[in-house]
C-alpha positions in Angstrom: -0.3 0.2 0.0 1.3 3.1 -0.3 0.7 6.5 1.4 -2.3 7.4 -0.8 -3.9 4.0 -0.4 -3.3 3.2 3.6 -6.3 3.3 5.8 -6.5 5.6 8.3 -7.7 4.0 11.6 -10.0 6.5 13.3 -11.9 6.2 16.5 -15.4 4.9 16.7 -18.1 7.0 17.8 -19.6 5.0 21.0 -22.4 2.8 19.5 -25.7 3.8 21.6 -28.5 0.7 22.1 -32.1 1.4 20.5 -34.2 2.0 23.8 -38.1 2.3 24.2 -38.2 4.8 26.1 -38.9 8.8 24.8 -35.3 9.7 24.9 -34.1 6.7 23.3 -36.7 7.5 20.1 -35.9 10.9 20.1 -32.2 10.6 19.8 -32.9 7.1 17.2 -35.4 9.7 15.0 -32.4 12.4 15.2 -29.5 9.9 13.7 -32.4 8.9 10.8 -33.4 12.4 10.5 -29.1 12.4 8.9 -30.4 10.6 5.9 -31.9 13.5 3.4 -34.8 12.3 1.7 -37.0 13.3 -1.2 -40.8 14.6 -0.2 -44.0 13.5 -1.6 -47.6 13.8 -1.4 -49.1 10.1 -2.2 -52.6 10.6 -3.6 -55.6 9.1 -3.8 -59.6 8.5 -3.9 -61.8 7.3 -1.4 -64.7 5.0 -1.5 -67.1 7.9 -2.0 -64.7 9.8 -4.5 -63.5 12.5 -1.6 -59.7 13.2 -2.1 -57.0 11.9 0.2 -53.5 12.7 0.2 -50.5 12.7 2.6 -46.9 13.9 3.1 -44.5 11.3 2.7 -40.4 11.0 2.9 -40.8 7.4 3.4 -40.8 6.7 -0.3 -38.1 4.4 -2.4 -38.1 2.6 -5.6 -38.3 -1.3 -5.0 -37.6 -2.9 -8.4 -37.5 -2.0 -11.7 -38.1 -5.6 -13.3 -41.6 -5.6 -12.7 -41.8 -1.7 -11.8 -42.1 -1.2 -8.0 -41.7 1.6 -5.0 -42.8 1.4 -1.7 -43.8 3.9 1.2 -44.9 3.7 4.7 -47.9 5.3 6.5 -48.7 5.5 10.2 -50.8 2.7 11.8 -52.4 6.1 13.3 -53.2 7.8 10.1 -56.8 8.2 9.2 -56.4 7.8 5.3 -54.3 4.7 5.9 -57.3 2.2 5.6 -58.4 3.9 1.9 -54.7 2.5 0.6 -56.4 -1.4 -0.3 -54.8 -4.0 -2.2 -55.2 -3.0 -6.2 -56.8 0.5 -5.4 -54.8 3.2 -7.6 -53.1 5.8 -5.7 -50.0 8.4 -7.4 -46.8 9.9 -5.8 -46.3 14.0 -6.3 -42.7 14.0 -6.3 -42.2 17.7 -4.5 -40.7 20.6 -6.2 -37.8 23.0 -4.1 -41.1 25.5 -3.6 -43.9 22.9 -2.7 -43.0 23.1 1.5 -46.3 24.6 2.1 -47.7 21.7 0.4 -45.6 19.4 2.4 -47.3 21.2 5.6 -50.3 21.4 4.8 -50.8 17.1 3.9 -48.5 16.5 6.9 -51.6 17.6 8.8 -55.3 16.0 9.5 -58.9 16.9 9.1 -59.9 19.5 6.7 -60.0 19.8 2.9 -56.4 19.7 2.3 -56.8 20.2 -1.4 -58.5 23.9 -1.2 -56.8 26.3 -3.1 -54.7 23.5 -4.8 -54.4 23.6 -8.2 -54.2 19.8 -9.4 -55.6 16.9 -12.1 -57.1 13.7 -12.7 -54.4 11.2 -13.2 -54.9 7.2 -13.4 -58.7 6.5 -12.3 -59.1 10.6 -11.1 -56.8 10.3 -8.5 -55.4 13.5 -8.0 -52.0 15.2 -9.3 -50.5 18.0 -7.6 -49.8 20.9 -10.8 -45.6 21.6 -10.3 -44.2 18.4 -9.0 -40.9 17.6 -10.0 -42.5 13.8 -10.6 -45.6 11.7 -10.6 -46.3 8.3 -10.1 -49.1 6.4 -11.2 -49.6 3.0 -9.2 -51.7 0.5 -7.9 -51.4 -0.9 -4.6 -49.6 -4.5 -5.0 -49.9 -5.1 -0.6 -49.2 -4.1 2.4 -46.7 -5.4 5.3 -46.6 -4.8 8.7 -43.8 -2.8 9.9 -44.1 -2.0 13.6 -46.2 1.6 14.2 -46.4 1.8 10.5 -47.9 -0.3 7.6 -45.4 -0.6 4.0 -47.0 -0.6 1.2 -45.5 -2.0 -2.2 -47.2 -0.3 -5.2 -47.2 -1.6 -8.6 -45.6 1.6 -11.0 -48.2 1.6 -14.1 -47.3 4.9 -15.3 -44.9 8.1 -14.4 -44.2 11.3 -15.9 -40.7 13.0 -15.1 -40.6 17.0 -15.2 -36.5 17.0 -14.0 -37.0 20.0 -11.6 -35.2 20.9 -8.3 -36.9 18.6 -5.7 -37.5 19.4 -2.0 -35.3 17.7 0.4 -35.9 16.7 3.9 -32.9 16.8 6.6 -32.2 17.0 10.3 -35.8 17.8 10.7 -36.2 21.0 7.8 -36.6 21.1 4.4 -33.8 21.9 2.3 -33.1 22.4 -1.4 -30.0 21.8 -3.2 -27.9 24.9 -3.6 
């Protein structure tokens, strides 16, 4: 090994056990917040034709063949039951200036779509105007995941607008600089 390729030994920080008390959960959440994510609003239509949407940063790709994505929703979410097997939904990947929408759809209650520009996508599922990308899916499966449900989506179609995304890191919204 040359001096350029030699491994440098560093002191490893003390590791913390994952505990179940409030302090441990807060520290774990803070640590997990070091992983920067995009921000999306997952939308669908309920059985009565009502529009539903929830803010999500737990979205990821799973497979290209077949095309699959996943995201998770809190078991306590009032919108959770609307995402049943076979049901259509859309992932609206937020653009850097859409922080206000992320905050609006993160809360429960009220008409989240009031004053929000959108158009109907796959089977009438709302697509919010101005987003970076849209991924229209069907619920393929649901899996238990602690205090969340993991929703696997089969991708039906998508649009890539190639805009700058809204990011979330350390409990704050961020943008590429």
